[in-house]
C-alpha positions as CSV (number, residue, x, y, z in Angstrom):
1,M,-32.7,47.7,17.4
2,E,-30.4,47.0,14.6
3,E,-32.3,44.7,11.9
4,K,-29.7,42.0,10.3
5,N,-29.9,40.4,7.1
6,L,-31.5,36.4,8.0
7,T,-31.3,34.0,5.8
8,A,-34.7,32.0,5.0
9,E,-33.7,29.3,7.6
10,E,-33.3,32.0,10.5
11,K,-36.2,33.5,9.4
12,M,-38.9,30.1,9.3
13,P,-41.4,30.9,11.9
14,E,-40.4,27.9,14.7
15,E,-43.9,26.6,15.5
16,S,-44.5,25.7,11.4
17,F,-44.2,22.0,11.0
18,K,-45.6,22.9,7.4
19,V,-43.2,25.4,6.7
20,M,-40.5,22.9,7.7
21,I,-41.6,20.4,5.5
22,A,-42.5,22.6,2.9
23,Y,-38.4,23.9,2.7
24,M,-37.2,20.7,2.8
25,L,-39.3,19.5,-0.2
26,S,-39.2,22.8,-2.5
27,T,-35.3,22.2,-2.0
28,G,-35.1,18.7,-3.2
29,L,-33.6,17.8,0.4
30,Y,-31.7,21.2,0.9
31,V,-29.8,20.5,-2.5
32,G,-31.1,24.0,-3.4
33,K,-28.8,25.8,-0.4
34,I,-25.8,24.5,-2.1
35,P,-24.5,27.7,-3.4
36,I,-23.6,27.2,-7.0
37,A,-25.5,26.4,-9.6
38,P,-29.0,25.4,-7.7
39,G,-31.0,24.8,-11.0
40,T,-28.4,22.6,-12.1
41,L,-27.6,20.4,-8.8
42,G,-31.5,20.5,-8.7
43,T,-31.8,19.1,-11.8
44,I,-29.5,16.5,-11.1
45,V,-31.7,15.3,-8.4
46,G,-34.7,14.4,-10.6
47,I,-32.3,11.7,-12.2
48,I,-32.9,9.8,-8.5
49,P,-36.5,8.9,-9.0
50,I,-36.3,8.5,-12.8
51,L,-33.6,5.6,-12.0
52,I,-35.5,4.1,-9.1
53,Y,-38.5,4.3,-11.0
54,W,-39.0,4.6,-14.9
55,T,-38.4,0.8,-15.6
56,K,-41.0,-0.3,-12.6
57,G,-44.1,-1.5,-13.2
58,G,-44.1,-3.6,-16.5
59,S,-47.1,-2.1,-18.6
60,Y,-48.2,0.1,-16.2
61,M,-44.9,1.6,-16.4
62,L,-45.7,4.2,-18.3
63,I,-48.4,5.0,-16.2
64,N,-46.5,5.0,-13.3
65,Q,-43.9,7.7,-15.1
66,I,-46.3,10.2,-15.5
67,S,-48.2,9.2,-12.1
68,I,-44.9,10.0,-10.2
69,T,-44.3,13.2,-12.0
70,L,-48.2,14.0,-11.2
71,A,-47.1,13.7,-7.1
72,V,-43.6,16.0,-7.6
73,F,-45.7,18.3,-10.0
74,F,-48.5,18.5,-7.5
75,I,-46.6,19.0,-4.2
76,G,-43.8,21.7,-6.3
77,I,-47.2,23.7,-6.3
78,W,-47.8,23.2,-2.4
79,A,-44.7,23.6,-1.2
80,S,-43.0,26.7,-3.2
81,T,-46.4,28.2,-2.4
82,V,-45.9,27.7,0.7
83,V,-41.7,29.1,0.8
84,V,-42.8,31.7,-1.1
85,E,-45.5,33.0,1.0
86,T,-43.7,32.3,4.0
87,F,-40.7,34.2,2.9
88,K,-41.9,36.8,0.7
89,E,-39.4,36.2,-2.1
90,K,-41.3,35.4,-5.7
91,D,-39.2,32.7,-7.4
92,P,-36.3,31.8,-5.0
93,D,-32.8,30.5,-6.8
94,Y,-33.2,28.0,-3.5
95,V,-36.4,26.1,-4.7
96,V,-35.4,23.6,-6.6
97,I,-38.5,21.3,-6.9
98,D,-39.8,22.9,-10.5
99,E,-36.3,21.6,-12.2
100,I,-36.9,17.8,-10.6
101,A,-40.5,18.2,-12.0
102,G,-39.5,19.5,-14.5
103,Y,-36.8,17.1,-16.2
104,M,-39.1,14.0,-15.2
105,V,-41.3,15.4,-17.4
106,A,-38.9,15.4,-20.3
107,M,-38.0,12.1,-19.4
108,I,-41.9,10.5,-19.6
109,G,-41.5,7.1,-22.2
110,I,-38.1,7.7,-22.6
111,V,-35.6,4.9,-21.6
112,P,-33.3,6.5,-19.0
113,S,-29.9,5.6,-20.5
114,W,-27.0,7.4,-19.3
115,Q,-27.2,8.9,-23.3
116,N,-30.9,9.7,-22.8
117,L,-30.5,10.9,-19.1
118,L,-27.3,13.6,-20.7
119,I,-29.5,14.6,-23.7
120,A,-32.3,15.2,-21.3
121,F,-30.2,16.9,-19.0
122,I,-28.9,19.2,-21.3
123,L,-31.8,20.2,-23.2
124,F,-33.7,20.6,-20.4
125,R,-31.0,23.2,-18.6
126,F,-31.3,25.0,-21.8
127,F,-34.8,25.6,-22.0
128,D,-34.9,26.0,-18.5
129,I,-32.1,29.3,-18.5
130,V,-33.1,30.5,-22.2
131,K,-37.3,29.9,-21.8
132,P,-37.9,30.7,-24.9
133,P,-41.7,31.0,-25.6
134,P,-44.2,30.6,-24.4
135,I,-42.2,29.3,-21.0
136,K,-41.5,32.7,-20.0
137,F,-45.5,33.5,-19.9
138,F,-45.9,30.6,-17.3
139,E,-43.2,32.1,-14.9
140,R,-45.6,35.5,-14.5
141,L,-48.1,33.0,-12.9
142,P,-48.7,33.6,-9.5
143,S,-47.0,31.9,-6.8
144,G,-45.9,28.2,-6.6
145,I,-48.0,27.3,-10.0
146,G,-45.7,29.6,-11.4
147,I,-42.8,28.4,-10.0
148,M,-43.7,24.6,-11.1
149,A,-45.3,25.5,-14.6
150,D,-42.1,27.0,-16.8
151,D,-40.0,24.5,-15.6
152,I,-43.0,21.9,-16.8
153,I,-43.2,23.7,-20.5
154,A,-39.9,23.2,-20.7
155,G,-40.6,19.6,-19.5
156,L,-42.3,19.2,-22.2
157,Y,-40.2,21.2,-25.1
158,V,-37.5,18.5,-24.7
159,L,-39.9,15.7,-24.0
160,G,-41.3,16.5,-27.6
161,I,-37.2,16.3,-28.5
162,M,-36.5,12.7,-26.9
163,H,-39.1,11.2,-27.8
164,L,-38.0,12.4,-31.8
165,L,-34.5,11.7,-31.1
166,T,-35.1,7.9,-30.0
167,K,-37.2,7.4,-32.9
168,F,-35.2,8.4,-35.1
169,V,-31.2,9.7,-34.3
170,L,-30.2,7.4,-31.0
């Protein structure tokens, strides 16, 4: 019998609700399946929780930002681990929850003005693509933690730059 090239959706075990949820979350509600620039589009998805939650919470605003970002990070580890173990792909392009979490890290404690969102977006995409040391090292970690860790470190680079820019330049 001839085996055809199946898409990830066609390979998905029909009985696995867990895999379906992990796939939906890891792809940023399927945005990662758009064939043009999935990482960039995934980063754009990260703007949504920032616009919704970043200014909420009064004196707890920073704690809210950190908590929401950590939740996305840990969900991302779980979801991307399930996806890579199910479909036997090391770091598929369609998994974009790492870009979402990394961009959220880049904006912690930053006012979500359009200028700040744009500068952080450009810087984050630069660090995510170029992967200066030690970002590349973290990408080599196994499974979902490796998928998530390099983008979190890229987000931390941008976070430092954004805080310096907003304090001294912007």
